[in-house]
C-alpha positions as CSV (number, residue, x, y, z in Angstrom):
1,X,6.7,8.4,-16.9
2,X,5.4,11.6,-15.3
3,X,2.0,11.3,-13.7
4,X,-0.5,14.1,-13.3
5,X,-2.3,14.5,-10.0
6,X,-5.8,13.3,-10.6
7,X,-9.0,14.5,-9.1
8,X,-10.5,12.2,-6.4
9,X,-13.1,9.6,-7.2
10,X,-15.6,11.8,-5.2
11,X,-14.8,14.9,-7.3
12,X,-15.1,13.0,-10.6
13,X,-18.4,11.6,-9.6
14,X,-19.7,15.1,-8.7
15,X,-19.2,16.3,-12.2
16,X,-19.2,13.2,-14.4
17,X,-21.1,9.9,-15.0
18,X,-19.2,7.0,-16.5
19,X,-20.8,4.2,-18.4
20,X,-18.4,1.2,-18.1
21,X,-20.3,-0.7,-20.9
22,X,-19.6,2.0,-23.6
23,X,-16.7,3.8,-22.0
24,X,-18.3,7.3,-22.3
25,X,-18.4,10.0,-19.7
26,X,-21.3,12.5,-19.6
27,X,-21.6,15.7,-17.7
28,X,-23.7,15.8,-14.5
29,X,-23.4,19.6,-14.3
30,X,-23.8,22.5,-16.7
31,X,-20.5,24.2,-17.7
32,X,-19.3,26.7,-20.2
33,X,-20.2,25.4,-23.7
34,X,-21.6,22.1,-22.4
35,X,-24.8,21.0,-20.7
36,X,-25.7,18.3,-18.2
37,X,-26.1,15.1,-20.2
38,X,-23.6,16.0,-22.9
39,X,-20.8,13.5,-23.7
40,X,-17.6,14.8,-22.1
41,X,-14.2,15.0,-23.7
42,X,-12.4,15.6,-26.9
43,X,-10.2,13.2,-28.9
44,X,-6.6,14.3,-29.1
45,X,-4.5,13.9,-32.3
46,X,-2.9,10.9,-30.6
47,X,-6.3,9.2,-30.3
48,X,-6.9,9.5,-26.5
49,X,-10.0,11.1,-25.1
50,X,-9.2,14.0,-22.7
51,X,-11.6,15.6,-20.3
52,X,-11.1,18.9,-18.5
53,X,-12.0,19.1,-14.8
54,X,-11.2,22.2,-12.7
55,X,-9.0,23.7,-15.4
56,X,-6.8,20.7,-16.0
57,X,-7.0,18.0,-18.7
58,X,-7.0,14.3,-17.9
59,X,-7.0,11.2,-20.1
60,X,-10.4,9.6,-19.9
61,X,-9.0,6.0,-19.4
62,X,-7.2,7.2,-16.3
63,X,-10.4,9.0,-15.0
64,X,-12.3,5.7,-15.7
65,X,-9.8,3.9,-13.5
66,X,-10.3,6.4,-10.6
67,X,-14.0,6.4,-11.1
68,X,-14.2,2.5,-10.9
69,X,-11.5,1.8,-8.3
70,X,-10.9,5.0,-6.3
71,X,-7.2,5.2,-7.3
72,X,-4.9,5.6,-10.2
73,X,-2.3,2.8,-10.5
74,X,1.3,3.8,-10.5
75,X,1.5,2.0,-13.8
76,X,0.2,2.2,-17.3
77,X,-3.4,1.6,-18.2
78,X,-3.4,-0.4,-21.4
79,X,-6.2,-0.4,-24.0
80,X,-6.5,-4.1,-24.8
81,X,-7.8,-3.6,-28.3
82,X,-5.3,-0.8,-29.1
83,X,-8.1,1.7,-29.7
84,X,-7.0,4.6,-27.5
85,X,-10.5,6.1,-27.5
86,X,-12.2,2.9,-26.4
87,X,-12.5,3.4,-22.7
88,X,-14.9,0.6,-21.9
89,X,-14.0,-0.9,-18.6
90,X,-13.5,-4.4,-20.1
91,X,-11.0,-2.9,-22.5
92,X,-8.7,-1.3,-19.8
93,X,-6.1,-3.1,-17.7
94,X,-3.1,-2.3,-15.6
95,X,0.2,-2.9,-17.4
96,X,3.9,-2.3,-16.8
97,X,5.8,-0.3,-19.4
98,X,7.1,-3.5,-20.8
99,X,3.6,-5.1,-21.0
100,X,2.2,-1.9,-22.6
101,X,4.9,-2.1,-25.3
102,X,4.1,-5.7,-26.0
103,X,0.6,-4.8,-26.9
104,X,1.5,-2.9,-30.0
105,X,1.0,-3.4,-33.7
106,X,3.7,-4.0,-36.3
107,X,6.1,-1.0,-36.8
108,X,5.3,1.1,-39.8
109,X,8.7,0.5,-41.4
110,X,8.3,-3.3,-41.3
111,X,9.0,-4.8,-44.7
112,X,8.2,-8.5,-44.0
113,X,4.5,-7.9,-43.3
114,X,5.0,-9.8,-40.0
115,X,5.7,-8.4,-36.5
116,X,9.2,-9.5,-35.2
117,X,10.5,-10.5,-38.7
118,X,13.0,-8.7,-40.8
119,X,15.2,-9.4,-43.8
120,X,18.8,-10.1,-42.9
121,X,20.9,-8.9,-45.9
122,X,24.1,-10.6,-45.0
123,X,22.6,-14.1,-44.6
124,X,19.9,-13.5,-47.2
125,X,17.3,-15.0,-44.9
126,X,14.4,-13.8,-42.7
127,X,15.4,-13.1,-39.1
128,X,13.0,-13.2,-36.1
129,X,13.6,-11.3,-32.9
130,X,11.5,-10.5,-29.8
131,X,11.9,-8.1,-26.9
132,X,11.8,-9.7,-23.5
133,X,12.3,-7.6,-20.4
134,X,13.8,-4.8,-22.5
135,X,16.3,-7.0,-24.2
136,X,16.3,-8.2,-27.8
137,X,16.2,-12.0,-28.1
138,X,17.3,-13.7,-31.4
139,X,14.8,-16.4,-32.4
140,X,16.6,-17.6,-35.5
141,X,16.9,-17.4,-39.3
142,X,14.1,-18.6,-41.6
143,X,13.6,-19.3,-45.2
144,X,10.2,-17.6,-45.3
145,X,8.8,-14.6,-43.3
146,X,5.8,-16.9,-42.3
147,X,8.1,-19.4,-40.6
148,X,9.9,-16.5,-38.8
149,X,6.5,-15.1,-37.7
150,X,5.5,-18.6,-36.4
151,X,8.6,-18.5,-34.2
152,X,7.8,-15.0,-33.1
153,X,4.2,-15.8,-32.3
154,X,5.2,-18.8,-30.1
155,X,7.8,-16.8,-28.3
156,X,5.3,-13.9,-27.8
157,X,2.7,-16.2,-26.3
158,X,5.4,-17.9,-24.0
159,X,7.0,-14.6,-22.8
160,X,4.2,-12.1,-22.9
161,X,1.1,-14.2,-22.1
162,X,-2.1,-12.1,-22.2
163,X,-0.2,-9.1,-23.4
164,X,1.1,-10.8,-26.5
165,X,0.2,-9.3,-29.8
166,X,1.7,-11.1,-32.7
167,X,0.0,-9.3,-35.5
């Protein structure tokens, strides 16, 4: 994953104030089209909040991390509740790519209604699978999608811990 160079904590704090309780940045300086005290940033079509500083755009969750810690981790910053515009400090955590992928919702093409469960045409049964360290792991065949999902949920909790999202 390509990382942008980020402004220093000092530079961010010169121009922005961050409220960790609500996740919002506000301007400390007047700029073109914005005034001191205005909420900073615009939501992208992907759902992230981006803020422009010194002619470059940065994702607000990464700026929040620099603001609070003084550095940007060489990793992903995961939105725990999946809301990409919710930049409250308690909703952000460092994650590996694998952990970040675990904390996702069910795929849009899912037909079972349950994450990790699909219909297996050949065996005419529900199949449950999970990804662990980038590899697909077979969990078994089941008579109902609910029983397949139960197996997926148990495996997700065992393998993914706090990053597990079974729904």
